[in-house]
N, C-alpha and C positions, 0 to 999 in steps of 0.2 A: 504494500500500500504506500501511497505517496502523501504524507501530511502536507497540507497547504496552510501557510501562515498568511493571514489577512487576505482571504479571498472574498471579494465583494460578491454580492448576490448576482447570480447570472440572470436573474429576472430583471435586473436594472440595466437597461440599455440606454446609452447616452442619447439625449435629444439633440445634441449639437452635431453638426457635420462640418468637417474642415472645408474651408472655401476652396474653390477650384484653383489649382496652381497651373501656371503655364511657363514654359521655358521662355526666357527673356532674350531677345536679340540684342547683342552688345554692339555698340557703334564701333566702326573701324577706327575712329580716332582714339577712343579709349584703349582699344587693343594695341594700337601702335605705341601709345604712351606707356602702357603697361609693359610691353615687350622691351622697350628701351630702358625702363627703370629696373626691370628684372636683371638685366645683364650686369648691372652695377653690384648686385649682391648675390646673385645665384650662380655665377660661373665658379666652378671649382678652382681652388688654388692648386699649384703643382703638386702639393702633398696631401690635398684633401680629397674626399670622395666625390664622385660625380653623382649628385642627387637630382640632377635635372633642373630645367628652367622653372618648374612649378614649385620648387622649394626655395624659399628666401631665407638666408642665414644672416642674422644681424649680430653685430658686436658692439660693446659699450662705447667704443671710440668712434663710431659712426656719428655724423651730425644728426641730432634728433630730428631736425626738420626733414632730413632725407628719409629717416625711418618712418616718421608720421605720414609723409607723402605716399610712400609705398604701401603702408598698411591701409591708408584711405583708398588707394586705387583698387586694392584687392577687395575691400568691402563694397565699393561702388559696383564692381563687377559682379559680386556674389550676393548682394543683399536680396535680390529678387530672382535669383537663378536656381529656383527650386528643382527644376527638371533638366538643368543644363548638364554639360559634360566637363566643365572646367573644375579642376581640383587643385588645392593649394595647401602647403604647410609653411607656417611662419615659425622659424626656429631662432631662439635667442641664446647666444653663448653666455657663459657665466659673467655676471656683473650687474650693475644697476642701470636702469633705463627710466628717464623722466625724473621730475623733481616736484616739490610742492609748488614752486613758482611756474614750472613748465611741465605739466603732467603729460604722460604718453597715453593717448586715448586709442585703444585697440578695439575696434568694432568687428564682430565676428559674424560673417554671413554664411551662406550655405557652402558645404564642402570645403571648410577651412579648419585647419588644425593649428592651434597655438601651443607651442611647447617650449619650456626651458630646457637647455642642454647641459645642466649641471647634474651631478650624481644625486644631489638632494634638492628639495624645493628651495632651500635657503640660498642656493648658489645664484639664482636669478631673481631679482626684485624689479617689479614694475610699479613705479610711482605714478598712479593714474587709474586705469581700469582696463579690464578685459571684459567686454560687454556683449551679451547676446540677448536679443529681445525680438518682439514681433515687428513686422514691417508696416509702416504707414498706419500705426494705430490699430492694427488688426488683432492684437493679442498674440499669444504664443501657443496656439493650437497646432501649428505646423512649422515650428521652429526646429527643424530636424537637421541631422548630418553636419555637425560641427563639434569641436571639442577644445578643452583647455587642460593642460597638465604640467606638473613638475616645475612650479614656480611660486613665488611669493607676490602677493598683491597688497600694496598699501594704497587704499582707495583715496584719491585726491579729486576734489570737485573739478569738473570740466566746464568748458565755456558754454555748453548748451543749456545750462541752468537746470538740468534735470538730475544729473548724476552728482548729487551733492555729498560726496564722500561715502557712498555706498557702492559695493560691488553688486552689479546686476547680472545674473545668469538666469534669465527667464526663458526657459527652453522647453521643448517637447521631448519625444523619444529620440534615440540615437544622437544624443548631445551630451556626452558624459563630461563631468569634472573629476579629475583624478590628481592626487598628489599636489594639491594646491593649498597654500597657507594664505588665508585672507585675514589680514590684521584688523580689519574693521567689520562693519555690519554687512551682511550679504542678503540680498533679496532675490527670490526665485519668481517673483510676481512682476509682470510688466506694468509700469505705472507712469511712464513719461508723458503720454498723451492723456490717458485716464487709466485707472485701475482696470485690468482686462483679464480675460480668461487665459489659462495656461494648462498644459497637459503634459507634464514631464513624467519622470526625470530621474537622473542617476548621479549620485556622488559617492566616491570611495576614496579612502586613504587620504583624507583631507582634514585640515583644521580651519574651522570658521570661527576665529577667535572672538569676533564681536557678536556672535549669534546669527540666527537666520530667520527671515520672514518667509514662510511658505505662501501665505496670502491666498491667491486664487488657484493655486496648483491643485488640480483634481486628484492627482496621485503623485507620489514621490518615494524613492527608495534611497536611503543613506546607509552606507556600510563602512564599518571600521574607520570611523572619523571622530573628531572632537568638535562638538557643537558649541564650545565656548560658553557664552552667557545664555544659550538655550535656543529653542525652536518654538515658533509661534504659528498658530492657525493651521488649517487643513480643511479639505473639502470632503473627499470620499475615502481615501486610502493612503495613509502615510506609514511607511514601514521602516524600522530602524533595527539594525543588527550589529552588535559589537561596537556601539557608539558610546563615547563619553559625553555626559551631559545631555543625553537624549531625553525626551519627555517620557513620563511614566506610561505604562500600558493602560489604555483607557477606551479601547474600541467597544462600542461604536459612538458613544456620546461625544468623545473626541476621537477622530478616526485614526488613532495611533495604535499600531502593533509594535511592541518593543521586545527584542530579544537581547539578553545581556551579552551574548557572544554570537559570532558567525560560525556555524558548524564546520564549514570547510571553505577555504578561499585561496586564491592565487592571484596576486596583483599582476597587472599587465606589464609585459616587457617594455622597455623604453630606451630610446637613443640618447647617448650623452657623450660629452667630450671630457677626457681626463686631463690631469694637470700638465701633460705633455702635448696637449692639443690633438690627441688621437681620438678618433670616433670609435665608440663601443656600443654594444647593446647589453643592458642589464636585465637579467631574468630573475625576478624575485622568487623566493622559496614558497612552497605551499605551506599553509597554516591550518591548524584545527583549533576550534573553540577559542577564537582570537577576538580581541577588542582593541580599539585605538589604532592609530596610524603605525605603519611599519618603520617610520623614520623619526619617531619622537625621541628615541634614546640613542640615535646614531644612524649610521648607514643602514638601509634596508637589507635584511639578510637575503643572500642569493649568490648568483654567480655572474661573471662578466665575460662577454665574448667580444673579441675584436671584430670590427666591421669587415676586416679582411676575410673572416670566416663566412661572410654572407655573399650571395649573388645579389647584386643590386639591379632589380628589374625596372625597365622603363617602358612606357607605352610604345607598342610596336614590337617588343620582344616576342618571339614565338614561344608557344608552349613547349615545343621540342627543346629549345634553348634553355628554358627554365627547368624542365625535367632533367636535362643532361647535367645541369649544375647540382640539382638535388641528388641525383644518382652518384655524383662525385663527393657527396658529404657536405655540401654547402647548405647553410641556412638561406632564408629568402627575405630580403627587404624590398617592399613594393613601393616605388615612388608614386606620387600623385598622378592620377589619370584614369582613363577608362580602357580596359583591356578586353578585347573580344576573344573568348575562349571556346574553341571548337573541339577540343579534346581535353580530358581531365589533366589538371596539374596533380601529379601523384606524389604524395608525401609518404615515404616508405621507411624512413630511418627514425628510430627512437630519439626523442629529445630534440627534434627539429624545431626551429623557431621560424615562424612566418609572421612578419610584422609589416603592416601597411601604414603609409603616411598619407595625410591629407585626404582621408576617405577614399583611398584607392578602390576601384570598382572592377570586379570581374563579371562580365556579361556573357551569359551562355549563348552559344551559336549552334544551330543545327541539332538542338536537343541534347547537347552535351551536359554532363555533370561537371561544373567548373573545377571542383577540387575534391579529391578523395584522400583519406588517411588510412593507411594500412593498420593491421592489428599490432600496433606498437605502442609503447607507453611514453608519457612525458612530452608529447607534441604540444606546442603552444601556437595558436592562431589568433591574431589580434589586429584590430584596426582595419578591417576589410568589409566591403559591401559586396554582396552577391546579388546580381540582377538576372532575372529570367529573360530569355529571349523569345522570339515569336514562334519557335517550334518547341513543343512541350518537352521539358526535361523531367526525368523521374524524380530528381532531387537536385538541389543546388550545392549542397555540401554534405558529404557522407563521411562520418567519423567511425572507422572500424568496418569490417566486412559484413557483420550481421550474424545474429544467432542462427537464423534460418538457413544461412548459406554455409554453415559449418565452420565459421570463423571462431577463433579462440578469444576474440574480443578482449585482448590483453589490456589491463589497466590496474594500477596500484594506487593505494591511498598515499604512499610516500612520494610518488612521482606521477601525479595525475596529468592526463591531457586536459588542456584548458582552452576555452574560447572567451576572449574579452573584447567587448565592443565590436561584435560581429553582427552585421545587419543584412537582412534579406528583403528583396523587393520583387513583387510580381505586378507589372504594369506601372504606369505613372509617366515616365519619359517616353515610353514606346510600348507596344503590345508585348506582354510577357505571359508565359504559360509554364507552370511547374506543378507537378502532382503534389510534391512535398518540398518544403524549403530546406529544412535541416533534419537529417537523420543521424541519430547518435546511437551507435552500437557498442562502443567501448565502455567498459566498466570504469567507475570512479571519475568520469569526466566532469569537469566544472564548467558551467555555462554562466558567465558573469557579464551581465548587460548584453542581452541578445534581444533584438527586435526583428520579428518576422511580420512583414506587412504586405498583404494583398491590397493594392492601391484602391482607395475610394475616391481619388481625384488625380488629375494629371492632364497631359496634353490631349487635345481633342482626338477621339478615336482610340485611346489607349486603355480605357476603363469601361467595363460593362460585364454583366453576368456571363455572357458567352464570349467575352473578349479576353480579359485577363483571368483565365481559369486557374484555380489552385484549390486542391482538396483540403490539405492540412499544412499548418505552419511548421510544427515541430513534432517529430516522433522519437521517443526515447525507448530503445530496446535494451540498453546497457543497465547493469545493476549498480547500485550505490552512486548514481548520478545525482549531482546537486546543482540546482539552478538558483543563482542569486541575482535577481533582477531579470525576469522573463516577461517580455512584452510581445503579444501575438494578436493580430487584428485581421478581421474581415474574411477569413477563409471560408470556403463554401461547404465544408463539412466540419469536422472537429478542428478547432484551432490547435489543440495539443492532444496527443495520444501518448500516454505513459504506460509502457508495457513492462519496464524493468522493475526489479525488486529493490526495496529499501531506498527509494528515491526521496529527495527533499526539494521543495521549492520554497524559497524565501522571497516573497513579493511576486505576485502575478497580476498583470494588467492585460485586459483583452477588450476587444469590441467585436461583436458579431456582425455579419455582413448586413449592409444597408440596402443592397440592390437586388435581392431576390425578387423576381417579377411577380411571383405568386407563391402561395403555400405549397402547391404541388411541386414546385422546383426546389423546395427546401424542407425535406422531410425524409424519414427513413423508418422502415419497420413499424409503420403505424404511429410514429412519433413525429410531432411537428418540430421542425428545426433540429439542431444539433447542440449538444452541450459545448461550452467553451473548452473544457478540460476533462478529458475522459481517462480514467484509470482502468487498466485491463481487468476483465472479469476474473 
């Protein structure tokens, strides 16, 4: 059986619908300016890695006006680019950026990742803000696909008159905050135009020293963090596990479900620069029954790998080239962009790390499964989006070969396979079809911030009951699998099917499909509709 912590009533279906999003055409003038400014910061040095033109690396000795101009250009490009193909990572080398007199204002739009490149969050300080919110006063019901991690924020008032010393991260699904120390007050509610709706959200391994305002967030999950002076408000479903200064358990009169510890966790791998200027990827160790941040008492426990041990993939690289590198024992760093995948990227070696930057996206072609993981332990897949293509795929990511296929579904609690910030999409930017989005067969797998979304809006012609078809979001066949932050929406049969034994889900958010044309199209075995979360008989 699979115990569910803080599962809202499946009889309660949201009355709201996210507004229709469209891909935005970007003016040639802006693209030209952006290309010219990127070259000043994105070209690799003779001794640095080639992370591509969609990764901007900043250093503290750069003129702040130049940094602000480049950040503003990326935001202008991405603020309305919900269904676009552009992807960016903004990386800050260790040091301090901005000041009380001249704050650095980093606005974060779609498909943008903002990371510090220190080994610890204290290595990079932003005096100013790293802000995500709704566009044009629309609230934050569709503020997806962006992230911030591994830095310290000292919130300084900005010139717009709204951000008056508060950090605002008013986001929806697929917009994680990780390894962030906010020295001041944090709000997850958008309020610059007017207080507005929001539908998030995920925070892990962070310290919100000045406390946090949940405000209008319908649901939120906070894991292994320090909430400083506390947490206020909540709408439907606020879940806390392993958090210091979390509110007391009080569901449903206050919608708080609070666990003193997180049963199993593994923090996301991250890119950093060491004291010699070399690039590395740090892989945190797995934890059991943990609370608080991993970095409160020193460096996060784990291991470090030189970036030389990674194949650095760029848009246009073939699957055969990627698979050849994996077969030679390389790990995989995926730079920002959209990759068309017509055959599976095959991860076969234990302890392989696959890390995406800038919401890198694998799009299935010709009905392919974009990635498969063999029956090995300790694989980590993080920071990737899997997109269905127009020809139906059986699944978009398969972890382990499956019980029914005779696989030994290897997995151990001491070295678990983990997925962090892995997102799935069927429809939206284009027609997509996939029977299942995520299939988990390996035992002891950790699913940490996973959003599977059958699109309920998108570009014209990409969404409809017979257009973006998808039966099930997540199927779990492995035993002892733990999900910490599971978001699954709008699938045409069960959103989640859990067949494995001794599973655990800490925080579950779902929406049933809005677009069934009639009851006859959405029923089975004499039952109207489907449950959001089905545990095997």
